[in-house]
C-alpha positions in Angstrom: 85.4 97.5 157.0 84.9 100.2 159.6 83.7 103.8 158.9 87.1 105.6 158.4 88.5 103.3 155.8 85.6 103.5 153.3 83.9 100.8 151.4 85.6 97.5 150.6 86.5 96.6 147.0 87.3 93.2 145.7 89.6 92.9 142.7 89.4 89.6 140.9 92.4 87.7 139.5 90.8 88.1 136.0 90.9 91.9 136.3 94.6 91.9 137.3 95.6 89.5 134.5 93.6 91.5 131.9 95.2 94.8 133.1 98.8 93.4 133.0 98.2 91.8 129.6 96.9 95.0 128.1 99.8 97.0 129.4 102.3 94.4 127.9 100.7 94.6 124.5 100.8 98.4 124.5 104.4 98.4 125.5 105.3 96.0 122.7 103.4 98.0 120.1 105.1 101.2 121.2 108.6 99.8 121.0 108.2 97.7 117.8 108.3 100.6 115.4 110.1 103.3 117.4 113.5 103.4 115.8 114.9 106.9 115.2 118.3 105.9 113.8 118.9 108.1 110.7 121.0 105.5 109.0 122.8 108.2 106.9 125.4 107.0 104.4 128.2 108.8 102.7 129.2 108.4 99.0 131.7 109.4 96.3 131.2 112.7 94.6 128.3 113.0 92.1 127.6 115.7 89.6 125.4 118.6 90.7 122.2 119.4 88.9 119.3 121.8 89.2 116.4 119.4 89.5 113.6 119.0 92.0 111.7 116.0 93.2 108.4 115.4 94.9 105.5 117.6 95.8 103.8 118.3 99.1 105.0 115.6 101.4 103.3 116.4 104.7 106.6 115.9 106.5 107.5 117.9 109.6 111.2 118.3 108.9 111.6 122.0 109.6 111.6 125.3 107.8 111.6 125.6 104.0 115.0 126.5 102.7 116.8 124.4 105.3 119.7 122.5 103.7 119.2 118.8 103.9 122.3 117.5 102.2 124.9 118.2 99.6 124.4 116.5 96.3 127.7 114.8 96.7 126.4 113.1 99.8 123.5 111.2 98.0 124.6 108.0 96.2 123.2 107.2 92.7 120.6 104.5 93.2 120.6 105.1 96.9 119.9 107.9 99.4 120.3 109.4 102.8 117.9 109.9 105.7 118.0 113.4 107.1 115.6 113.9 110.0 112.0 113.4 108.8 113.1 113.2 105.1 114.8 110.6 103.0 116.6 112.1 99.9 117.3 109.8 97.0 119.1 109.9 93.7 117.4 107.4 91.4 119.6 108.4 88.4 122.7 110.6 88.1 121.7 114.3 88.8 118.0 113.5 89.7 117.0 113.9 93.3 113.8 113.0 95.0 112.6 113.3 98.6 110.1 111.4 100.7 108.9 111.1 104.3 111.3 108.9 106.3 108.4 107.4 108.3 107.4 103.9 107.1 103.7 103.9 106.2 103.3 100.5 107.9 103.8 101.6 111.6 105.9 104.8 111.5 109.4 103.4 111.9 112.3 105.5 110.6 113.5 104.0 107.3 117.3 103.5 106.7 119.7 101.3 104.7 119.0 102.9 101.2 120.8 101.1 98.4 120.3 99.4 95.1 117.2 101.4 94.3 115.4 100.4 97.6 114.6 102.3 100.8 114.5 99.8 103.7 112.5 99.8 106.9 114.4 97.9 109.6 111.3 97.2 111.8 109.3 94.8 109.5 111.4 94.8 106.3 109.1 96.9 104.2 110.9 98.2 101.1 110.2 101.3 99.0 111.4 102.6 95.6 114.0 105.4 95.5 112.3 106.5 92.3 108.8 107.3 93.6 108.5 105.9 97.1 106.2 103.1 96.0 106.0 99.9 98.0 108.3 97.2 96.6 107.8 94.8 99.5 105.3 94.8 102.4 103.9 94.7 105.0 103.5 98.4 104.1 100.7 98.9 101.6 101.0 102.7 101.0 103.9 104.6 99.4 106.2 107.0 101.3 104.7 110.5 100.9 106.8 112.8 98.7 108.5 115.8 100.2 109.3 119.1 98.3 112.9 119.9 97.7 115.0 122.2 95.5 118.5 121.5 94.2 120.6 124.5 93.7 124.2 123.9 92.7 125.5 121.4 95.2 122.9 122.0 97.8 119.6 120.1 98.4 117.1 122.1 100.4 113.5 121.8 101.6 111.2 123.7 99.3 
């Protein structure tokens, strides 16, 4: 090359193939567990109760005191995803809350029924009772979130 164009560089076929392959793997990894569908479900009326579930959950779902749902919106044996939190009712009048992010690869869980919280990305399943893993590939439970139940309102604690 001549002086104004700078030094010449040779890019091998191997370098191009490696770069394209790496970008493809990264794109697949980012899209595989990126669902944000909240999958909320409505239900018949359930009795209100003053009970709380969970402890510090490490969720980033907003300010304490924010209403997540009405008790009537949470089915017995099921639940509802509200933002970064999944609220469940394992037994009549008992409410629990967990992070809605699957511990496998961070997908949003949805499809809560028959005592199980389902992750649509890789079919992990968690207990509505305590967030424990019922079926992998996830190996860690859903972290609990703090809630309060006052009358017919479920709020972040």
